[in-house]
N, C-alpha and C positions, 0 to 999 in steps of 0.2 A: 620608451619600451621597444624591446628587441623585435617583438612580433609586428610591432606597426612599422619600425623603419626598415627592417631586414625581411619583409614578408615572405619572400620567395627562398630562403636560404634552406639548403639541405646538408648539413653537416654530415662529413663521412665519418668522421670519429673525433673523440675528444680525450683529452687528459688533464690533469692537473698541474699548474706551475708550483713553484716553490712557496710562493704566498697563497696557494689553496685557490686560485683562480681557476675558472675553466678556460683550457685552450683547446679551440676546434681547428680542424683542416676542413676548409670551406671555401669554394669557389676559386680555387689556385692559390689560396693564400693561408696563413696562419693567423687567427684572431683570438683575441681573449674578451671576455665578458669584463667591463668595467663599469659599475654604478648604472647597470642596466643597459649600457649600450655595447655594441661589438666594435672593438679597435682592432685594426689590423696591426699585426706585430711584423709580418714579413709578407712579400709577395703582393700581388694585384690580381683583379680578376682577370687580366689577360694572363694566357699561360706563356710559358718560355722555360729556358734553361739556363738562365743567367744566375752566377753567384755574385756575391760582393755585398754591399750594404742592403740591410733588410727590406726597406722598403722599394728599392732598385732591382732586387733579387726577383725571378720569377720560376714559378713551380709548374710541372704538368701534372695535373691529378694527385695533390697530396692525400694520402690516404692514413696509414698507420703511424701513431705517434708514440714516442717514449721519451721521458724526462731522464736526464743523466743525473747523477749524484751532484754534480758540479753545476747544474743548471742549465745546460745546453739542452736543448730539444731535437731529438733525432727524428727524421720523417722519411716515410717509405713514399716515394711516387709511383702510383699505380701505372701510368702510361709514360711517364718520364723515365721509368726503368732505372732508377737510382735511388740511393740512400742519402739523405742531405742533413745537415746540421744548422740549426739557429744557433749561434754561440752566444755566450752572455754579454759580449761587446757588441752586439747588433748586426754582425755578419752573418751571411748564409755560405755555406762551403759544402762542396759534394765530398763525401768519406767513403763510397763505393758505388761502383756501376760505370759502365761508359755512355749508358744512355741509350745504347742499340739492343734491339731484341736478342735474347740468348739464355743460356744457361751455362755458362762458364764458370768455374771455380779460379782461383787464383789469386794475384795480388788485388787488394781491393778496387783500385781504380782501373783494372783490366779486367775485372769479372764483369758478367753480364747477368740481367735479370730479365725475366719475361713479363711479370707483372707482381710487383712485390705489394702485397697488402698489409700484414700486420706483422708488427714487430714488438719484442719486448726484451728487456735487458736482462741478463743473469746476475746473481749476485757478484760475480766476479768482474763484471762490466762487459762481458762479450755481449753482442747483439744477435738474438734470434730472429730470423726473418721468414715469413712463409710467403712463398712466390708461387704463383698460379700458373701452371704451365699446360696449355693445351697440347694434347697428343693426337696424331693424326690417326683417325678410325677408332679411337678409344675414348674412354671419359679423360676429362682432364686430370692432372695430378698436382696436388701441393707438394713443392720442394719446401722441405726444412732446411734452412741453410743458416751458417753461422759466419758472423764477422767478428774476428779476434785477432790482434796483434798484426793488423794490417792485411789480413787474408781471409777470403771467402771460400767456405767450403761447405758441400752439401751433407747433410747429416742422414737425411730419409726422403723417400719419395713416396706420398700416400695418395691413393686414388681419391677423388672428390666422391663423396656419397658413401663411403665405406662405413659400415655398421659394426659397433664394437662386438656383435655376435658373429659377424664374419672374419674379423680379425681372430677371435677365439677359436672359432673354427678351422681356421687357416693354421693355426698353432698345434692343433690337436694331432696326434699321430695318427696315421692311416690305420684302418681296421685290419686286424691281423687274419680275419675269416668272415664267414658270413653272419647275418644277425641271428642272434639266440631264436630258436623256434622257426627258423626259416625251412627246416627240413632237408638241409644238404650238411653233408660234412665238410668241415674246413680244411680236412688233410688229403681230399682227393686232389690228385695232379693228373690224372689220365683223362679227364673229360666226361667220365660216365657218372 
């Protein structure tokens, strides 16, 4: 039973593989539930930055997961600041990011991330990445980024905690005059 053998697990996120099994990002590794047991697919409990054979590879805080049509599993590393792939042949490779903190767009392996959390594949195979970026003196922002055709580019910057009503209000045109019933005329320009 998973709860008895792995009682202190706190999976970051999960997805399903092509067989329909649950795959978790947990403890710097990727694992699948098989017959009530958690089986490591790639990585180990110790963190690192190593690509290569699945069980020799090392991750730093894997978080977001997305399954490719061909069966590869894409992984966003929150503190590793890279996007990695567990290939169907059992090897792990880096597909984007230098591993250094930043928010630079450009060629996939030259781009930098701050804290990539969530990822999702579009129908065309491009990867959407939600990267959390702290901003000095301001609320942090989510940078919505796109990995397509070997390039990373930023699509949008959204302040954390923004509400739908605030977005709607920001899109409304500025008022042309005073509120109805305010007792002032909207066409006076002389200040009287």
